[in-house]
VEXTIDREN-694528 format. One record per residue (C-alpha): residue number from 1; residue in three letters; x, y, z. Coordinates in Angstrom, 1 decimal, padded with zeros to 4 digits. Layout:
NUM, Ala, X, Y, Z;
...
This chain:
1, Unk, 000.0, 000.0, 000.0;
2, Unk, 001.6, 003.3, -001.0;
3, Unk, 002.1, 005.9, 001.7;
4, Unk, 001.7, 009.6, 001.2;
5, Unk, 004.5, 011.7, 002.5;
6, Unk, 003.1, 014.0, 005.1;
7, Unk, 005.0, 017.0, 006.5;
8, Unk, 006.4, 015.1, 009.5;
9, Unk, 007.8, 012.5, 007.1;
10, Unk, 009.3, 015.3, 005.0;
11, Unk, 010.9, 016.7, 008.2;
12, Unk, 012.3, 013.3, 009.1;
13, Unk, 013.9, 013.0, 005.6;
14, Unk, 015.2, 016.5, 005.6;
15, Unk, 016.8, 015.9, 009.1;
16, Unk, 018.7, 013.0, 007.8;
17, Unk, 019.8, 014.8, 004.6;
18, Unk, 021.0, 017.8, 006.6;
19, Unk, 022.8, 015.7, 009.2;
20, Unk, 024.6, 014.2, 006.2;
21, Unk, 025.8, 017.6, 005.1;
22, Unk, 028.6, 018.4, 007.5;
23, Unk, 030.1, 015.0, 007.0;
24, Unk, 030.4, 015.6, 003.3;
25, Unk, 032.3, 018.9, 003.4;
26, Unk, 035.4, 017.3, 001.9;
27, Unk, 033.5, 016.8, -001.3;
28, Unk, 033.3, 019.6, -003.9;
29, Unk, 030.1, 021.6, -003.5;
30, Unk, 028.5, 020.4, -006.8;
31, Unk, 029.0, 016.8, -005.8;
32, Unk, 027.8, 017.5, -002.2;
33, Unk, 024.6, 019.0, -003.6;
34, Unk, 024.1, 016.1, -006.0;
35, Unk, 024.4, 013.7, -003.1;
36, Unk, 021.8, 015.7, -001.1;
37, Unk, 019.4, 015.5, -004.0;
38, Unk, 020.1, 011.8, -004.6;
39, Unk, 019.5, 010.9, -000.9;
40, Unk, 016.4, 013.0, -000.7;
41, Unk, 014.9, 011.6, -003.9;
42, Unk, 015.7, 008.0, -002.9;
43, Unk, 014.2, 008.5, 000.6;
44, Unk, 011.1, 010.1, -000.8;
45, Unk, 010.6, 007.2, -003.2;
46, Unk, 011.2, 004.7, -000.4;
47, Unk, 008.8, 006.7, 001.9;
48, Unk, 006.0, 006.3, -000.6;
49, Unk, 006.5, 002.5, -000.6;
50, Unk, 007.3, 001.7, 003.0;
51, Unk, 006.8, 004.9, 005.0;
52, Unk, 009.4, 007.5, 006.0;
53, Unk, 010.4, 006.0, 009.3;
54, Unk, 011.1, 002.7, 007.7;
55, Unk, 012.9, 004.3, 004.8;
56, Unk, 015.2, 006.2, 007.2;
57, Unk, 015.7, 003.1, 009.3;
58, Unk, 016.7, 001.0, 006.3;
59, Unk, 019.1, 003.7, 005.1;
60, Unk, 021.1, 003.4, 008.3;
61, Unk, 023.5, 005.8, 010.1;
62, Unk, 024.3, 009.1, 008.2;
63, Unk, 028.0, 008.8, 009.4;
64, Unk, 028.4, 005.4, 007.6;
65, Unk, 026.6, 006.7, 004.6;
66, Unk, 028.9, 009.7, 004.4;
67, Unk, 032.0, 007.6, 004.8;
68, Unk, 030.8, 005.4, 001.9;
69, Unk, 030.2, 008.5, -000.3;
70, Unk, 033.6, 009.9, 000.6;
71, Unk, 035.3, 006.6, -000.1;
72, Unk, 033.6, 006.2, -003.4;
73, Unk, 034.5, 009.7, -004.6;
74, Unk, 037.8, 010.4, -002.9;
75, Unk, 039.1, 006.9, -002.3;
76, Unk, 040.1, 005.0, 000.8;
77, Unk, 042.7, 006.1, 003.2;
78, Unk, 043.6, 009.3, 004.9;
79, Unk, 042.2, 012.6, 003.6;
80, Unk, 043.0, 016.2, 004.4;
81, Unk, 041.5, 017.6, 007.5;
82, Unk, 040.3, 021.2, 007.9;
83, Unk, 040.5, 020.9, 011.7;
84, Unk, 044.1, 019.9, 011.5;
85, Unk, 044.9, 022.7, 009.1;
86, Unk, 043.1, 025.3, 011.4;
87, Unk, 044.9, 023.9, 014.4;
88, Unk, 048.3, 024.2, 012.6;
89, Unk, 047.5, 027.8, 011.5;
90, Unk, 046.5, 028.8, 015.0;
91, Unk, 049.3, 027.2, 017.0;
92, Unk, 052.3, 027.7, 014.6;
93, Unk, 052.6, 031.5, 015.3;
94, Unk, 052.5, 030.8, 019.0;
95, Unk, 055.3, 028.2, 018.8;
96, Unk, 057.3, 030.4, 016.5;
97, Unk, 056.9, 033.5, 018.8;
98, Unk, 058.1, 031.4, 021.7;
99, Unk, 061.3, 030.3, 019.8;
100, Unk, 061.9, 033.8, 018.5;
101, Unk, 061.5, 035.2, 022.0;
102, Unk, 064.1, 032.7, 023.2;
103, Unk, 066.4, 033.7, 020.4;
104, Unk, 066.0, 037.3, 021.5;
105, Unk, 066.9, 036.4, 025.1;
106, Unk, 069.9, 034.4, 023.8;
107, Unk, 071.0, 037.4, 021.8;
108, Unk, 070.9, 039.6, 024.9;
109, Unk, 072.7, 037.1, 027.0;
110, Unk, 075.4, 036.6, 024.3;
111, Unk, 076.1, 040.4, 024.2;
112, Unk, 076.2, 040.5, 028.1;
113, Unk, 078.5, 037.4, 028.2;
114, Unk, 081.2, 039.0, 026.2;
115, Unk, 082.5, 040.9, 029.2;
116, Unk, 081.8, 043.7, 031.6;
117, Unk, 083.3, 046.3, 029.3;
118, Unk, 080.7, 046.0, 026.6;
119, Unk, 079.3, 049.3, 025.5;
120, Unk, 077.1, 050.3, 022.7;
121, Unk, 073.7, 049.9, 021.1;
122, Unk, 072.7, 046.5, 019.7;
123, Unk, 069.5, 045.8, 017.8;
124, Unk, 067.6, 042.5, 017.4;
125, Unk, 065.4, 043.0, 014.4;
126, Unk, 063.5, 039.7, 014.6;
127, Unk, 061.0, 038.8, 011.9;
128, Unk, 059.0, 041.7, 010.5;
129, Unk, 055.3, 040.5, 010.9;
130, Unk, 055.9, 038.5, 014.0;
131, Unk, 058.3, 040.5, 016.1;
132, Unk, 059.1, 044.1, 016.7;
133, Unk, 062.8, 045.0, 016.8;
134, Unk, 064.4, 045.2, 020.3;
135, Unk, 067.3, 047.6, 021.1;
136, Unk, 069.8, 046.7, 023.8;
137, Unk, 071.9, 049.6, 025.2;
138, Unk, 074.9, 048.6, 027.3;
139, Unk, 076.9, 051.2, 029.3;
């Protein structure tokens, strides 16, 4: 007996389709939209035959479905990660500033270690966009 898709069934289907979306961000946008349309059309067709709840249950977990789509389009194995890239971009300047600060301290200690008769003005220029120059004056 064919079922008619009522609004609650449409909401159930849309919920699954949109829960699939963030898991498919590694795909190009056209491909991701095509997968949305494909899943939505298949679920609507299955909902008319068996009901929306049964169609969603038969489809399974959206995480597994997304992994299958990613593996089919991008291949098995490791893929790039936007989270790893963002973490690298946020932490690398902090690590670099730490080491450049230590280099600045080493520069100052090297000048002071040459002897008690050191006089003059010494400048540590650092890296332009990450550090400002530091001037050491010894009397």
